[in-house]
N, C-alpha and C positions, 0 to 999 in steps of 0.2 A: 729575196734577200732584202733585209731592214733597211730603212732609211737611216742616214747617219746626219749627225749636225755637223754643219761646216762653220759654226759661230766661233769656235776657237780659232779658226785659221784668220778671221777678221778682227779679232779684239786689238791686235796691235795698230790696227787702222782706225780704231774707235768705232766699230760698228758691230751692234748686237741686236738679236732678234729675241723675242719671248713669246711664245715657247721657242726653244731652240730648234725643233722641227715643227713648223706650222702645220695645222691640218686644214683640208679643204673645208670650206663652209664656216670657218670661225674668223675671228679678227687676231692680228699679229701686231704686237708692239715692236716698233723699230726705235732703237736709241742710236744717237749719232753724235760723236765727239772727235771726229777726224779732223783732216787737214783744213777745211773750209772754217769749221768751228773754231780751231786754235788759230787761225789766221784773222780773226774777229768780225766774221759773218754775224750779221743781226738777224736776218731772215734766211732761212732755208727750206728747200723742197727736196722731198724724197720723190724721184721718178720711178715709178714702179711698172712691172711688166711681167708677163707668165709665160712659162714655156721657152722654146728656142727661138720664137719669132717675137718676143715681147708682147704677147697678145693682150688686149684691153688696158693698154698702157695708159698711166694716168700721173699727174703731178699731184702731191699731197703736202699742204703747208704744214711744217713742222713747229712745234710748239716749243719755245725756249724754256730750258729747266737749268738746274745749278750745274748739272754735269753735261751740257751739250744741249741736244734737241730730241724731242721724241715726237712719234705720231703711231697712231693706231690705224691699220688698213685691214680691209677684208680680203681673205684669202680666197680665190676662186679654184675650181676644180681643174688644176693642172699638174705637172709633174715638178715645175721650179719656179721659185720667187725670184725676179732679178730685181735688184736696186742700184741705183746711183744717186748721187746727190748734187744739187745746184744751189748757188746762191743768187741774190738779186742782180749781180754784176756779170751774170751767165757763167761763172767759174763752175767746173765740174770736178767732182772726185768720183771717178769711175773705176778705180782700183787699177790704174795704170792700163786702162782699155779692157780689162778682164771682167769689170762689174763686179757686183757681190751678189752671189747666187746661193740659194738655199733650197733643199729638198722640201717638197710638201708631201706630208702624209695622207694618204687617202682614206 
């Protein structure tokens, strides 16, 4: 069964990835203009993990751009890319506890 993009599900929350279905071994650009960005955050971090257990989780500082924040992250060999966002005041955007999850092409 081919992988499908979940990007359209998260556009209304201000979250997008490029490519829309990231591939293992490549980089993926994450763009965020969601709740934290719109609430005036000046520094944001993308908290990234892979698979059901959030393996190899790490925080990536995002760069401020005109339309929010962006960062490029390496994609490991897993089935899912999981993302949530936090600001310097430790406020989180985790999609109401569901996080932002994207399928990874192998």
